[in-house]
C-alpha positions in Angstrom: -47.8 27.2 110.6 -49.3 24.2 108.7 -53.1 24.1 108.7 -54.4 20.5 108.7 -57.6 19.7 106.8 -60.3 18.4 109.2 -58.8 20.0 112.3 -60.4 22.7 114.4 -58.4 25.8 115.5 -58.8 28.4 118.1 -57.4 31.8 117.1 -56.7 34.6 119.5 -56.1 38.0 117.9 -57.3 41.5 117.0 -60.4 42.1 114.9 -59.4 44.4 112.1 -60.7 45.6 108.7 -58.9 45.0 105.4 -60.3 46.0 102.0 -63.9 46.0 103.4 -63.5 42.6 105.0 -63.3 41.8 108.7 -60.1 39.9 109.7 -59.0 38.2 112.8 -55.3 38.8 113.0 -53.2 36.8 115.6 -50.2 38.8 116.9 -48.0 35.7 117.3 -49.3 32.8 115.1 -47.0 30.3 116.8 -48.8 30.9 120.1 -52.2 32.5 119.1 -53.3 29.7 116.6 -54.1 26.6 118.6 -54.7 23.2 116.8 -57.6 21.6 118.7 -57.2 18.4 116.8 -59.4 16.5 114.4 -63.1 17.1 114.3 -65.7 14.7 113.0 -68.4 17.2 111.9 -66.6 19.0 109.1 -69.0 21.6 107.8 -70.6 21.0 104.4 -70.8 23.9 101.9 -74.0 25.7 101.1 -75.0 24.7 97.5 -75.8 27.8 95.4 -75.6 28.8 91.8 -74.0 32.0 90.4 -77.4 33.4 89.3 -78.8 33.0 92.8 -75.7 34.7 94.3 -76.1 37.6 91.9 -79.8 38.1 92.7 -79.4 37.8 96.5 -78.9 41.5 97.1 -78.5 42.4 100.7 -78.8 38.7 101.7 -75.2 38.2 100.5 -74.1 39.6 103.8 -75.4 36.4 105.4 -73.0 34.4 103.2 -69.9 36.4 104.1 -67.2 34.0 105.4 -69.4 30.9 104.7 -68.3 27.8 102.8 -70.2 27.8 99.6 -70.2 25.5 96.5 -71.2 26.8 93.1 -72.1 24.0 90.7 -71.7 23.6 87.0 -69.2 26.4 86.4 -68.8 26.1 82.6 -65.5 27.9 82.2 -63.1 30.3 83.8 -61.4 33.3 82.2 -58.6 35.6 83.4 -59.6 39.2 83.6 -57.0 40.0 81.0 -57.9 37.0 78.9 -54.8 35.1 79.9 -55.0 31.3 80.2 -55.2 29.3 83.4 -52.6 30.6 85.9 -49.2 29.0 85.2 -47.3 30.9 87.9 -47.8 31.2 91.6 -49.5 34.6 91.7 -52.5 36.1 93.3 -55.0 36.7 90.4 -58.6 37.3 89.7 -60.6 35.1 87.3 -64.2 35.2 86.0 -66.3 32.1 86.8 -68.8 31.7 84.0 -72.0 29.8 84.6 -73.5 27.2 82.3 -76.4 29.6 81.6 -74.8 30.8 78.4 -72.3 33.1 80.2 -75.0 35.5 81.6 -74.0 34.8 85.2 -70.4 35.6 86.1 -68.5 36.0 89.4 -64.9 36.8 90.2 -62.8 34.1 91.8 -59.7 35.3 93.6 -57.0 32.7 93.5 -54.4 33.1 96.3 -50.9 31.9 95.4 -50.7 30.2 98.8 -53.4 27.7 97.7 -51.1 26.0 95.3 -53.8 26.2 92.6 -51.8 28.5 90.3 -49.3 26.3 88.6 -51.5 23.2 88.6 -53.0 21.9 85.3 -56.3 23.5 84.3 -59.2 21.2 85.1 -61.7 20.0 82.5 -64.9 22.0 82.5 -67.7 22.1 83.8 -66.5 22.1 87.5 -68.0 22.6 90.9 -66.1 25.3 92.8 -66.0 25.3 96.6 -64.6 28.2 98.8 -65.2 30.8 101.4 -67.6 33.4 100.1 -66.6 37.1 100.4 -67.4 40.5 99.0 -65.0 43.4 98.5 -66.0 47.0 98.7 
């Protein structure tokens, strides 16, 4: 189903675990994912830099599944040193902070986001997404 930016959804399903993450999996998305319409209080991301994320320790659990924005990402590098993703593939990239490359996180780009295949942006950038940790 098509998810519309700015809409609120109710999802009915089973709570499962996948790769150390908690998932809510609808059995029949056509019925179990309900579009409640437009909302006017779209959540704003929590602003945090990579160095703060890396030093948060156990507090990272509080950010699991939260919309975060990392500012001033200086560059991005494919784990295998390949360039920006030209193909629609799921891949992992290093986000490198503007602190001389000391602070780095891994960004997982899902092929369903349509980001792979787009032109590489100019750097630095601000990256916004749902924060998650993998075991």
